[in-house]
C-alpha positions in Angstrom: -4.3 76.5 -7.5 -6.5 74.8 -4.9 -6.0 75.8 -1.3 -5.6 72.9 1.1 -6.9 73.2 4.5 -6.5 69.6 5.6 -3.5 67.5 4.7 -5.2 64.2 5.6 -5.7 63.1 2.0 -2.6 64.8 0.5 -0.6 61.5 0.4 -3.4 59.9 -1.6 -3.5 62.8 -4.0 0.3 62.5 -4.5 0.0 58.8 -5.2 -3.0 59.0 -7.6 -1.6 61.7 -9.9 1.4 61.7 -12.2 2.5 65.2 -11.2 1.5 67.2 -8.1 2.7 70.7 -7.4 2.6 71.9 -3.7 3.2 75.5 -2.8 3.9 76.3 0.9 3.6 79.9 2.2 2.6 82.0 5.2 0.3 85.0 5.3 3.0 87.4 6.6 5.5 86.5 3.8 5.5 89.3 1.2 7.5 87.2 -1.3 5.0 84.4 -0.9 2.0 86.5 -1.7 3.7 88.1 -4.7 4.9 84.7 -6.0 1.5 83.0 -5.9 0.0 84.7 -8.9 3.2 84.1 -10.9 3.1 80.4 -10.1 -0.6 80.2 -11.0 0.1 81.9 -14.3 2.9 79.5 -15.1 0.8 76.5 -14.2 -1.8 77.4 -16.8 0.7 76.0 -19.4 0.7 72.7 -17.6 -3.0 71.8 -17.2 -2.4 68.2 -16.2 -0.4 69.1 -13.1 -2.5 69.0 -9.9 -1.6 72.1 -8.0 -2.2 73.0 -4.3 -1.5 75.9 -2.1 -0.7 75.0 1.5 -0.7 77.9 4.0 1.5 76.5 6.8 0.4 79.1 9.3 -3.1 77.6 9.0 -1.8 74.0 8.9 1.3 73.9 11.1 1.6 70.1 10.7 2.3 70.5 7.0 5.7 72.0 7.6 6.9 69.0 9.6 5.3 66.4 7.3 7.0 67.9 4.2 10.2 69.2 5.9 9.4 72.8 5.0 11.8 75.0 7.0 11.5 78.3 5.0 8.9 79.9 2.8 8.1 80.1 0.1 8.7 76.4 -0.8 7.6 74.6 -3.9 7.7 70.8 -4.0 6.8 68.8 -7.1 6.0 65.1 -6.9 6.4 63.1 -10.1 5.0 59.6 -10.1 4.6 59.7 -6.3 8.2 60.8 -5.5 9.6 64.2 -4.7 11.4 65.4 -7.9 11.7 69.1 -7.5 12.2 71.3 -4.3 12.8 75.0 -4.5 12.7 77.2 -1.4 13.3 80.8 -0.3 14.7 82.4 -3.4 12.8 80.7 -6.2 13.8 81.4 -9.8 10.7 81.2 -12.0 12.8 80.4 -15.1 14.7 77.6 -13.4 11.5 76.2 -11.8 9.6 76.2 -15.1 12.5 74.6 -16.9 12.5 71.7 -14.4 8.8 71.3 -14.5 8.8 71.4 -18.3 11.3 68.5 -18.5 9.2 66.2 -16.3 5.9 67.3 -17.9 7.2 66.3 -21.3 8.0 62.8 -20.0 4.5 62.2 -18.8 2.4 64.4 -21.1 2.6 66.1 -24.4 4.7 69.3 -24.7 3.1 72.3 -23.0 1.1 74.7 -25.3 
């Protein structure tokens, strides 16, 4: 998962890719730091999703731009539109189920 340090071109990334996965966190959030490797491991099964980590304590404007009020927050854009939003208590099983459904619409079934 690529770390974003400047959100200037994030809108362009969202528009140019079929699926974009954004993970918002803060450094002092224990759940955020433990969830990150789990998300990265899950995303290995979905290689065509562009994934980005946005540390909102380093980029405060990101929380306002994406209406992130709590962390951790996951937002998945499909075809340029927000399709999935999970925040605070994120179930990995539920999140992967939702991602899998969209992924199969745009790409082949995950390996």
